[in-house]
N, C-alpha and C positions, 0 to 999 in steps of 0.2 A: 504493499499500500504505499503511496506516495507521502511524502513528508508535507505537513501543513505550512505551505511556503510562506503564507502571509505572516508567519511568525517571525520572519526575518525581515520584515519591513522595518525601516527606520521609525522611530518614535516621531510624533508630530514635532516635538520640540526640536529634535536633532535635524529633522527634515528641512525645517526653517532656518537653522543655523548653516546648513549646507547651502540651502538656495541663496542665502545672504552672501556666500563667498563668491557667487559667480555673477558675471556680466551678462546681461541679456537672457536671464533665464527665462523671463515670461513676457519679454516686449523686445522690439528693436527699433531703430529710428526710421525704418521704412515702412515695416508692417503694423506698427502699433502693437497692442497686446495680442498676443498668440501663445499657443502651446507648441513647444518645439520637440518634434518627434523626428528629426532627421540627423541624429547625432552620428550616423555612420558616414554622413557626408561632411563630417566636423562637428565636434562637441562644443558646448559653451565653455568659457575659460574663467578661472578664477582671476579676480583682480589683481592678486600678488603676481601671476604670471605676466600680465600686461604691464604692470609696473616695472618688473625686472627686466622684461624686454626693452621697454622704452628708455629705461636709464642707462643700459649698456650700450644701445644703438648710438646714443648721443656721443659716445667716446670715439674720437678719431684713431687712437693709437693701435698701431700694427703690432703683432706679437713678435718676439724676439729682438726687440730694441732696448736699450739701455736707458730706460726711463720709467717711472712708477706706474704710469698708465698702462704701458706695455706689460709689465710684471702682473698687473692686476687682471688684464685681459688674460694671461696665462694661467693665472690662479682659477679665474672663472671658468675656463675651459677644462682644467683638470678636474675641478670640483663637478663639472657637469658630467664629465666621462666617468667619474666614480659613481655618481648618482644613477647613470645608466646601468652600470654594473650591479648596483644594489637592485634596481627595478628588476633586472633580468635574473637575479639571484645567481650571478656569475662569480666564481672562483678563479677562473682561467679565462684565457682568451682574451679577445679586444674587442673595441667597438670600431665598426666601419660607418662613416658618416657619407650623407649624400644630401641631394637638394630636395629629395622626396623618397618615400618609400619605394616608388617605382624605379627611381634612378638607382638606389641600392640594390634592387632586385636585378636590374640590367648589368650593373657593374660586376656583380657576384656571379651571375650566369656566364657572361663572357669569359670571366676568369677560369671557372670550372671547366666549361665545355670546351674551351681552346686548349686546355691543358691535360685534362684527365683522360686516359685511354678508355676506350669503350665505343660501342657503335650505336647506342641509343640512349634518350633522356625521356623522363616520365613525368607527367603531372595528371590532373583530373580535369574533366570537363566543367567543374563547378569552380575552379581557381579562378582568381581575378584575370582581368585582361593583360595586366602588367606581367604576370607570370606567363601567361599563354604566349603572349607577344614576345617575350624575350626568349622563350625557350624555341618558338618557331624561327626567329631570326638567326639565333646562334646555331641551332641544329642544321639550318640549311647551309649557313657559312661554313661550319666545320664538319658538314657531311655526316651527320648523325640522323638516326630515326627518331622522330617524335611519336612517342606513344601517349595516348590519352585514354585515362580511365573513365569510362562513361557512367553517369548516375543511374540507379534503378528508376525506371519509369513509375513504378507504383508508389514510390516513397520519397522521390526527389532527392536521395541520399547516395553518396558513393560509398559501396561497401568496402570493407578492407580487403577482402579477397580480389575484388575488381582491380585494386592497384597492385596487389602482391602477384597477380597473374601475369603482369607486364613485366616484373622484374626477373632479370636473368645474370648470369656471370658477365655479361658484356655491357650492362647498364653502367652509365658513369654519373648520372646526376638524377635525383628524384626531388621534386618540389611539391609541397603539400600547403594547403590551407588549414590553420587551425579551426577557424570558424567561417562558416559560409557567409558571403555577402549577400546571398539571396534568401537562403532559408534560415540562417541564423544557427544551425547545426554545429555543434562542437565536436570536432573528430579526435579520435584517440591517437594523436600523432606518435605518442611514445611507443605504443604497441606496434603501429605501422613501421615505424622506424627499425624496431628491434626485430620484426619479422622479415623485413626487407634486407637487413644487414645479415640474417640467417642464410640467406641466398646469396648476397654479395657483401662479404665482411668488410671491405674498405669502401663501401659506396658512400660517395658525398650526398648530403641531404640539406635542403633548405626549407624551412617553414615560415609561410607567411602569416605572422601573428598580427597583422594590423587590425583586423576585426576583433580578434579575441582579446587583444591586451588591454583595452579599457574595462573588461568586466570580470577578470578572474586573475589569480596568482600566476606568474611566469617563474619557471625554475628550469632555466636552460641546461643545468647540469643533469637534471632529472630527465629532460626530453631527449637530449643526446644529439640534437641536430648540429651540423657545422654552422649553419647560419640560421639566426632568428630575427625577423625583420618587423619592426614596428614604425608607425607614423604619429609623432608627437600631436598632431592637429586632431587626432580621434582620442587621444589620452589627455584633454583638457590643456594641451600645451598649443604651439603655434604652427602655422605653415610655413613652407620653404625649407624644411629639413626633415630627414629620414634617418633612421639609424638600425643597424644590424649588429647583434653580437655574433662574432666569428670564432670558431675553434683555432687554435694556433696553426694547424696544418692547412686551413682554409686562407687564413691571413697571410701565409707565407707563399701563396700561388703567385706567379707572375700577373701582374695587372697594371692599369695606368698609374704611373708614379713619377714623381721626379727622380731622375736617375741618381742624384746625389744623396737622397734620402734612404733612410733605412728600409731593407727589403720588405718589411711587412707594414710599412707606412701606407695608409690609404688616404690621407689628406691630399686634396688638390688645391693648390693656391692659398689665399689668406684664410684662416681659420675664422668662421663666423662665432665669435665668443658669446654674442647675444642670445643665439639659439640655445647654447649650453645653459646659459643663465636662466632662460625660460624653463628648461627642462628641470633645473634645480628647484625652481620654484613650484613646479608640479609635485616633485617629489616632497618639498616642504608641506604642501596642502594634503598629501596623502599620509604624511606623518602625523599632521594635525587630526585628521580623520581617524587614523589608526589608533591614536591616543585614547579615543572614546572606547576602544574595545580591548585595550591590552595595558598592562602596567609596564611593559618592556620599554626601554629608553633607546636602543639601537635602531638606526633607520631601516634596516631590512626587516626587523620584526614588525615595526610600526606599518611599513609598507603592506607586508603580508596581512596583517590585521585588517587594514583598509580595504585591501582588494577581496578579502573573504568577506567583509560586511558588504561590500558592493555587490558582490555576486549574490549573496542572500537577498538583498533588497531587490535587484533587479529580477531574481526568480519570482519573488512575492508577486512583483508587478506583472510579470509574464502570466502568472496564475490567474490574476485577476483580469487580464486582457483576453484570455482564452476561456475562462470559465465565469467570469463576470462576478457581479457583487450581488448583495440581496436585493438591489433596486434596478439592476439592468443586466440583460443577458451578455454572455461573453461570444467572441468571434466564432467558436465552436458551435454555439447554439443558434447562430444567426443563418437561417436557410438561403440568404442572398449572398452570403459570403463564402469563397472558396479560399482556403489557407494552404500555402504549399509548403510541405516538407517539415512541419513542425510535429516531432514526435515526443515521446515520453522515454524516461523521466525528464521533467523540466531542466534539472540542473545540467543536462547535456544540450541544453539550448542557451542562447545568449537572447537579450531583449531586442531581437530583430525578427520581424514577421513579414513575408511577402504574401500578399493576398490580392484578390480581386473582387469587384461587385458585380453582381449578375445584371447584364445588360448595359453596364457603364464602363467605357474605355477608361484606361488607367490615368491618362492626363485630365480627363473629365473628372474622374473619381478626385484627384488631387485638387482640383479647383473647387469641388464641393467642399472638401475639409477646409480649404483656404477661406472659403465663405463662413465657415464656422470657427475661425482663427485658430486652425491648427495646421501646423507645418508637416507635411509628409513629402515623400519622393517618388516618382515613377521611373524606375530604372527600366533600361530597354530603349529609351529614347535618347540614348547617349552612347558613346563608343565603349564605355566600361562594362556594360552587362548584357549586350545582346547576344553574344555567343553562349554566355552562361544560361540565359533564359532559353534559348532554344534547345538546351540540353534537356530541360524539364518540359518541353512541349508548349511553352508560351512566348509571346513576342514582347510583353510588357507585363507589369504588375504595379501594385501600389505597395510601398515599403514603410513600414513603421520601424525606426530604430531609436531606442530610449537610451537613457542613462541614469546613474544613480541620483541625479538631482531631480529627476522626474517623480511626481507624487502620485498616490493612489487617486486623488481627486482628478488629476489630469487624465488618467487612464480611463476614470468613470466618464468624464467629459467626452473622450474620443469614442467611447463605446455607444453613449447616447447619440452623438452624431451619426455613427455608422448605422444604427438601427433606424435613424430617420431617412437614411437613403435607400431603404428597401424599395424596390420596384415591382410593379405588376407585369413589366415587359418579359416576354419569354424569350427574348433574344439571348443567344449564347454569348459567354464572355468573349470580347474582342480578342483575337488573335490566338485563341486557345485552340489546340489541335483536336479535333473531334475524336480522334481514334486513341487517344490517350486518357487515361484516368489516373488522377493524381490523389493518393490518399491523405486525408488531413489528420 
């Protein structure tokens, strides 16, 4: 029997304290008051993150110079790297920076596929476009076969065996998402990596943790991947940067670098220390939140406590979203709603749900939610999601993606709006393939 997830919800008092930390949590200058359920496109940010970014951006000092400002910039960068290692739970390896998580994924993919012997590379049909595009590009360039594990059409989930069936002694690179950008399913990447390496012991593996990282604890030592990628803009941080934790053996591979820098250095050009400052401010916030759930004082313990509490709260919200409250039905109980790929138990899901409304095209559905002052997104009408959605038999959907600063009251408001969109029209969902039935 499932846990009573609502017990994990933050208390009303703590919920308000959390929301007070964030900018634009319930309004913005362009929309006015609104409920923000598009965290997967970029989360709200704590005030402290913006203040740290702004203060450091003002400083002109380049690193490596003989002045106090330069030393300060180097200290900020070192602290940011330390806080990234803390967030990743890393006791070894190093941080690889980039302009975005996609940039990091492309850099790492090029380094591995161009160097490591083998005839094939593997990903899944539900991996992000950045992964699929990078693997397609470099597999073609370096004459490797690209193998793609397809999702089960009945569950919209990529089964472990579907991935492992593609792995052989000639596989040089496996790239996996930790959480689906379409269905919110959390994949057991640790088990997949262990079983894949039982087939190819020295296999290089990268995990796309961009969607997973805002909602649960990361422990890269336990997961065992050679690279684990995050995007700070989804983790209450800023855009314009992406980071990966890399194993020592991956960091040492040939890659783009200045010829006179150390072999394992992945920095290119001047280091943007303000992004590291913003990241440290994210970890400061998590430590504040974690302090409400543990008496420990070290930053890793505080981050772990915060992420566990965030997970519990988000699963509580997801339970309300799917099953409803005493006053309004959940999505699973609404006949005019089709939900894609959300299974049980709910702790194997993130607070991300793709769905469609009967007889209402997804962009029209988003407009209806906008009229109800609710922000959601229609993936499929952009270059990031079309290939993934086709894998589960649809052209587009409406995606709700929430965060721990969302409240039960916002979930209830969303459900009331959704209930009001019920239509008597018998038209099929726009873009849905008639020969595919997707379980909810």
